[in-house]
VMD Tcl script that builds the backbone (N, CA, C; Angstrom):
set m [mol new atoms 264]
animate dup $m
set s [atomselect $m all]
$s set {name element resname resid chain x y z} {
  {N N MET 1 A 161.744 60.742 -18.694}
  {CA C MET 1 A 161.609 59.065 -19.947}
  {C C MET 1 A 161.976 58.641 -19.833}
  {N N ARG 2 A 161.297 57.084 -19.924}
  {CA C ARG 2 A 161.126 55.949 -19.515}
  {C C ARG 2 A 162.437 55.152 -21.035}
  {N N THR 3 A 163.701 54.430 -20.866}
  {CA C THR 3 A 164.212 53.877 -21.741}
  {C C THR 3 A 163.699 52.256 -21.604}
  {N N LYS 4 A 164.189 52.322 -23.028}
  {CA C LYS 4 A 163.983 50.763 -23.174}
  {C C LYS 4 A 165.077 49.918 -22.893}
  {N N THR 5 A 164.893 48.913 -22.098}
  {CA C THR 5 A 166.249 47.819 -21.682}
  {C C THR 5 A 166.067 46.209 -21.912}
  {N N LYS 6 A 166.735 45.304 -21.550}
  {CA C LYS 6 A 166.110 43.878 -21.636}
  {C C LYS 6 A 164.645 43.886 -20.248}
  {N N LEU 7 A 164.691 44.708 -19.348}
  {CA C LEU 7 A 164.042 44.824 -18.618}
  {C C LEU 7 A 162.700 45.425 -18.920}
  {N N HIS 8 A 162.408 45.929 -20.236}
  {CA C HIS 8 A 161.112 46.586 -20.547}
  {C C HIS 8 A 160.037 45.333 -20.980}
  {N N ILE 9 A 158.994 45.956 -20.261}
  {CA C ILE 9 A 157.695 45.045 -21.006}
  {C C ILE 9 A 156.936 45.903 -21.984}
  {N N PRO 10 A 156.830 45.260 -23.394}
  {CA C PRO 10 A 156.023 45.908 -24.392}
  {C C PRO 10 A 154.512 46.591 -23.889}
  {N N GLY 11 A 154.336 47.748 -23.879}
  {CA C GLY 11 A 153.108 48.085 -23.587}
  {C C GLY 11 A 152.972 48.214 -22.481}
  {N N SER 12 A 153.666 48.106 -21.825}
  {CA C SER 12 A 153.208 48.191 -20.262}
  {C C SER 12 A 154.567 49.680 -19.471}
  {N N PRO 13 A 153.724 50.614 -18.426}
  {CA C PRO 13 A 154.437 51.535 -17.832}
  {C C PRO 13 A 155.534 51.078 -16.382}
  {N N VAL 14 A 155.320 50.131 -16.901}
  {CA C VAL 14 A 156.595 49.255 -16.153}
  {C C VAL 14 A 157.825 48.019 -16.670}
  {N N ASN 15 A 158.632 48.168 -16.098}
  {CA C ASN 15 A 159.718 47.192 -16.254}
  {C C ASN 15 A 159.827 45.930 -15.324}
  {N N MET 16 A 160.803 44.816 -15.204}
  {CA C MET 16 A 160.841 43.645 -14.710}
  {C C MET 16 A 161.286 44.486 -13.352}
  {N N GLY 17 A 161.724 44.257 -12.489}
  {CA C GLY 17 A 162.108 44.515 -11.323}
  {C C GLY 17 A 161.058 46.176 -10.812}
  {N N ASP 18 A 160.613 46.639 -11.358}
  {CA C ASP 18 A 159.953 47.736 -10.765}
  {C C ASP 18 A 159.026 47.749 -9.261}
  {N N LEU 19 A 158.897 48.370 -8.618}
  {CA C LEU 19 A 157.810 48.357 -7.713}
  {C C LEU 19 A 156.611 48.699 -8.324}
  {N N ALA 20 A 155.568 47.824 -8.420}
  {CA C ALA 20 A 154.213 48.465 -8.869}
  {C C ALA 20 A 152.932 47.801 -8.053}
  {N N LYS 21 A 151.991 48.967 -8.443}
  {CA C LYS 21 A 150.798 48.399 -7.847}
  {C C LYS 21 A 149.706 48.602 -9.173}
  {N N ASP 22 A 148.644 47.126 -8.654}
  {CA C ASP 22 A 147.379 47.185 -9.325}
  {C C ASP 22 A 146.255 48.407 -8.969}
  {N N GLU 23 A 146.101 49.115 -9.634}
  {CA C GLU 23 A 145.119 50.301 -9.791}
  {C C GLU 23 A 143.598 49.812 -9.109}
  {N N ILE 24 A 143.325 48.870 -9.400}
  {CA C ILE 24 A 142.008 48.062 -9.248}
  {C C ILE 24 A 142.040 48.040 -7.229}
  {N N THR 25 A 143.203 46.978 -7.038}
  {CA C THR 25 A 142.714 46.172 -5.943}
  {C C THR 25 A 144.026 46.960 -4.952}
  {N N GLY 26 A 145.136 47.694 -5.637}
  {CA C GLY 26 A 145.770 48.038 -4.593}
  {C C GLY 26 A 147.068 47.325 -3.942}
  {N N PHE 27 A 146.854 45.972 -4.541}
  {CA C PHE 27 A 148.201 44.785 -4.521}
  {C C PHE 27 A 149.251 45.368 -4.782}
  {N N GLU 28 A 150.375 45.478 -4.155}
  {CA C GLU 28 A 151.498 46.113 -4.115}
  {C C GLU 28 A 152.924 45.187 -4.052}
  {N N GLY 29 A 153.432 45.189 -5.291}
  {CA C GLY 29 A 155.126 44.468 -5.403}
  {C C GLY 29 A 155.802 44.580 -6.405}
  {N N LEU 30 A 156.566 43.653 -6.453}
  {CA C LEU 30 A 157.998 43.187 -7.106}
  {C C LEU 30 A 157.483 42.988 -8.437}
  {N N VAL 31 A 157.838 43.764 -9.543}
  {CA C VAL 31 A 157.466 42.870 -10.991}
  {C C VAL 31 A 158.220 42.221 -11.569}
  {N N THR 32 A 157.895 40.732 -11.228}
  {CA C THR 32 A 158.927 39.223 -11.451}
  {C C THR 32 A 158.327 38.559 -12.376}
  {N N ALA 33 A 157.602 39.096 -13.409}
  {CA C ALA 33 A 157.307 37.975 -14.305}
  {C C ALA 33 A 156.305 38.709 -15.510}
  {N N HIS 34 A 156.221 38.468 -16.600}
  {CA C HIS 34 A 155.538 38.813 -17.587}
  {C C HIS 34 A 154.888 38.097 -18.616}
  {N N VAL 35 A 153.965 37.849 -18.900}
  {CA C VAL 35 A 153.215 36.469 -19.919}
  {C C VAL 35 A 152.754 37.451 -20.719}
  {N N ARG 36 A 152.995 36.853 -22.168}
  {CA C ARG 36 A 152.333 36.878 -23.403}
  {C C ARG 36 A 151.619 35.924 -23.697}
  {N N HIS 37 A 150.268 35.863 -24.066}
  {CA C HIS 37 A 149.289 35.086 -24.098}
  {C C HIS 37 A 149.213 34.833 -25.304}
  {N N LEU 38 A 148.909 33.925 -25.856}
  {CA C LEU 38 A 148.330 33.678 -27.134}
  {C C LEU 38 A 147.197 34.353 -27.938}
  {N N THR 39 A 146.043 34.718 -26.812}
  {CA C THR 39 A 145.517 35.627 -26.826}
  {C C THR 39 A 145.374 36.886 -27.049}
  {N N GLY 40 A 146.464 37.206 -26.730}
  {CA C GLY 40 A 146.875 39.003 -26.891}
  {C C GLY 40 A 146.746 39.548 -25.874}
  {N N CYS 41 A 146.284 38.850 -24.393}
  {CA C CYS 41 A 146.366 39.439 -23.065}
  {C C CYS 41 A 147.673 39.266 -22.602}
  {N N ASP 42 A 148.148 40.181 -21.991}
  {CA C ASP 42 A 149.535 40.000 -21.217}
  {C C ASP 42 A 149.148 40.556 -19.964}
  {N N THR 43 A 149.752 39.503 -19.393}
  {CA C THR 43 A 149.858 39.876 -17.754}
  {C C THR 43 A 151.288 40.157 -16.893}
  {N N ILE 44 A 150.816 40.905 -15.972}
  {CA C ILE 44 A 152.330 40.862 -15.047}
  {C C ILE 44 A 152.413 40.428 -13.950}
  {N N TRP 45 A 152.860 39.321 -12.964}
  {CA C TRP 45 A 153.022 38.783 -12.145}
  {C C TRP 45 A 154.049 40.020 -11.068}
  {N N LEU 46 A 153.185 40.503 -10.220}
  {CA C LEU 46 A 153.526 40.941 -8.785}
  {C C LEU 46 A 153.537 40.166 -7.360}
  {N N THR 47 A 154.976 40.533 -7.044}
  {CA C THR 47 A 155.537 39.763 -5.771}
  {C C THR 47 A 155.505 40.126 -4.686}
  {N N SER 48 A 154.402 40.439 -3.517}
  {CA C SER 48 A 154.704 41.228 -2.392}
  {C C SER 48 A 156.179 41.622 -1.450}
  {N N LYS 49 A 156.433 42.187 -1.383}
  {CA C LYS 49 A 157.296 43.053 -0.240}
  {C C LYS 49 A 156.831 42.543 1.335}
  {N N THR 50 A 155.982 42.373 1.720}
  {CA C THR 50 A 155.565 42.513 2.750}
  {C C THR 50 A 154.444 41.766 3.268}
  {N N GLU 51 A 153.589 40.939 2.406}
  {CA C GLU 51 A 152.815 39.838 3.025}
  {C C GLU 51 A 153.172 38.751 2.489}
  {N N GLU 52 A 152.958 37.633 3.307}
  {CA C GLU 52 A 153.406 36.340 3.223}
  {C C GLU 52 A 152.509 35.015 3.237}
  {N N HIS 53 A 152.389 34.202 3.124}
  {CA C HIS 53 A 151.269 33.120 2.900}
  {C C HIS 53 A 152.532 31.452 3.245}
  {N N GLU 54 A 151.900 31.202 4.174}
  {CA C GLU 54 A 152.638 30.154 4.731}
  {C C GLU 54 A 154.053 29.958 4.516}
  {N N GLY 55 A 154.571 31.170 4.950}
  {CA C GLY 55 A 156.467 31.844 4.812}
  {C C GLY 55 A 156.426 32.009 3.292}
  {N N ARG 56 A 156.352 32.452 2.469}
  {CA C ARG 56 A 156.510 32.662 1.196}
  {C C ARG 56 A 155.933 34.007 0.645}
  {N N PRO 57 A 156.303 34.753 0.138}
  {CA C PRO 57 A 155.703 36.047 -0.777}
  {C C PRO 57 A 154.538 35.264 -1.266}
  {N N VAL 58 A 153.323 36.367 -1.432}
  {CA C VAL 58 A 152.610 36.550 -2.258}
  {C C VAL 58 A 152.591 36.922 -3.387}
  {N N GLU 59 A 152.158 35.945 -4.639}
  {CA C GLU 59 A 152.322 36.040 -5.781}
  {C C GLU 59 A 151.043 36.651 -6.559}
  {N N ARG 60 A 150.766 37.443 -7.307}
  {CA C ARG 60 A 149.180 37.811 -8.058}
  {C C ARG 60 A 149.352 38.517 -9.100}
  {N N VAL 61 A 148.808 38.182 -10.236}
  {CA C VAL 61 A 148.486 38.265 -11.767}
  {C C VAL 61 A 147.584 39.136 -11.975}
  {N N PHE 62 A 148.234 40.138 -12.878}
  {CA C PHE 62 A 147.157 41.161 -13.070}
  {C C PHE 62 A 147.252 41.725 -14.666}
  {N N ASP 63 A 146.216 42.014 -15.215}
  {CA C ASP 63 A 146.171 42.644 -16.671}
  {C C ASP 63 A 147.405 43.887 -17.260}
  {N N VAL 64 A 148.203 43.333 -17.738}
  {CA C VAL 64 A 148.949 44.546 -17.790}
  {C C VAL 64 A 148.639 46.030 -17.829}
  {N N LEU 65 A 147.781 46.366 -18.692}
  {CA C LEU 65 A 146.963 47.613 -18.442}
  {C C LEU 65 A 146.313 48.414 -17.266}
  {N N GLN 66 A 146.314 47.425 -16.320}
  {CA C GLN 66 A 145.960 48.167 -14.523}
  {C C GLN 66 A 146.813 48.020 -13.509}
  {N N VAL 67 A 148.361 48.002 -13.871}
  {CA C VAL 67 A 149.826 47.943 -13.140}
  {C C VAL 67 A 150.238 49.448 -13.341}
  {N N LEU 68 A 150.485 49.795 -12.111}
  {CA C LEU 68 A 151.281 51.563 -12.336}
  {C C LEU 68 A 152.455 51.242 -11.521}
  {N N GLN 69 A 153.744 51.561 -12.242}
  {CA C GLN 69 A 155.010 52.184 -11.364}
  {C C GLN 69 A 154.606 52.882 -10.201}
  {N N VAL 70 A 155.060 52.581 -9.095}
  {CA C VAL 70 A 155.767 53.230 -7.920}
  {C C VAL 70 A 156.603 53.641 -7.522}
  {N N GLU 71 A 157.811 52.979 -8.065}
  {CA C GLU 71 A 159.310 52.983 -7.965}
  {C C GLU 71 A 160.345 52.266 -8.897}
  {N N SER 72 A 160.618 53.078 -9.836}
  {CA C SER 72 A 161.695 52.639 -10.245}
  {C C SER 72 A 162.660 51.554 -10.101}
  {N N ASN 73 A 163.152 50.496 -10.372}
  {CA C ASN 73 A 163.868 49.633 -9.723}
  {C C ASN 73 A 164.627 49.637 -8.607}
  {N N PRO 74 A 163.548 49.664 -7.916}
  {CA C PRO 74 A 164.545 49.713 -6.346}
  {C C PRO 74 A 165.630 48.304 -5.630}
  {N N MET 75 A 165.339 47.679 -6.797}
  {CA C MET 75 A 166.400 46.781 -6.266}
  {C C MET 75 A 168.066 46.520 -6.774}
  {N N GLY 76 A 167.556 47.677 -7.911}
  {CA C GLY 76 A 169.203 48.183 -8.728}
  {C C GLY 76 A 169.178 47.103 -9.829}
  {N N ILE 77 A 168.425 46.298 -10.362}
  {CA C ILE 77 A 168.515 45.462 -11.521}
  {C C ILE 77 A 169.382 45.852 -12.413}
  {N N LYS 78 A 170.025 45.498 -13.120}
  {CA C LYS 78 A 170.853 45.893 -14.388}
  {C C LYS 78 A 170.520 45.126 -15.413}
  {N N GLU 79 A 170.119 44.015 -15.533}
  {CA C GLU 79 A 170.049 42.917 -16.517}
  {C C GLU 79 A 169.697 41.737 -15.663}
  {N N PHE 80 A 168.958 40.773 -16.966}
  {CA C PHE 80 A 168.205 39.379 -16.503}
  {C C PHE 80 A 169.144 38.598 -15.856}
  {N N PRO 81 A 169.325 38.237 -14.955}
  {CA C PRO 81 A 169.784 36.865 -14.771}
  {C C PRO 81 A 170.574 35.837 -15.517}
  {N N GLU 82 A 171.494 35.518 -15.747}
  {CA C GLU 82 A 171.823 34.507 -16.798}
  {C C GLU 82 A 170.910 32.745 -16.509}
  {N N GLN 83 A 170.504 32.344 -17.533}
  {CA C GLN 83 A 169.541 31.425 -17.218}
  {C C GLN 83 A 170.390 30.549 -17.520}
  {N N VAL 84 A 169.806 29.515 -16.982}
  {CA C VAL 84 A 170.687 28.028 -16.285}
  {C C VAL 84 A 170.146 26.669 -17.431}
  {N N GLU 85 A 171.001 25.965 -18.189}
  {CA C GLU 85 A 170.500 25.187 -19.395}
  {C C GLU 85 A 169.556 23.678 -18.464}
  {N N ALA 86 A 168.858 23.441 -19.019}
  {CA C ALA 86 A 168.533 22.110 -18.169}
  {C C ALA 86 A 168.899 21.238 -18.185}
  {N N ALA 87 A 169.180 19.911 -17.728}
  {CA C ALA 87 A 169.452 18.782 -17.670}
  {C C ALA 87 A 168.728 18.073 -18.417}
  {N N GLY 88 A 169.358 17.480 -19.792}
  {CA C GLY 88 A 168.779 16.572 -20.448}
  {C C GLY 88 A 169.182 15.033 -20.486}
}
mol reanalyze $m
mol bondsrecalc $m
mol representation Tube
mol addrep $m
């Protein structure tokens, strides 16, 4: 049974920090972002652990309903990192 934490993504079978896979393309990566759009479409960003483009991990965006959990929180994240105030 999954527990709801600050890392929980509403309406999704995955949490922030999980290793997940897009069920259509097979792309696999860590869940690094969740975006809730005004139109009602939620998306999840997956960041690859192995693929790289120009020395950086590959990031892809998928609809929240087509992403499946592969492994729960493989990095052991307990909470969101503290946010830094923007200099103004």
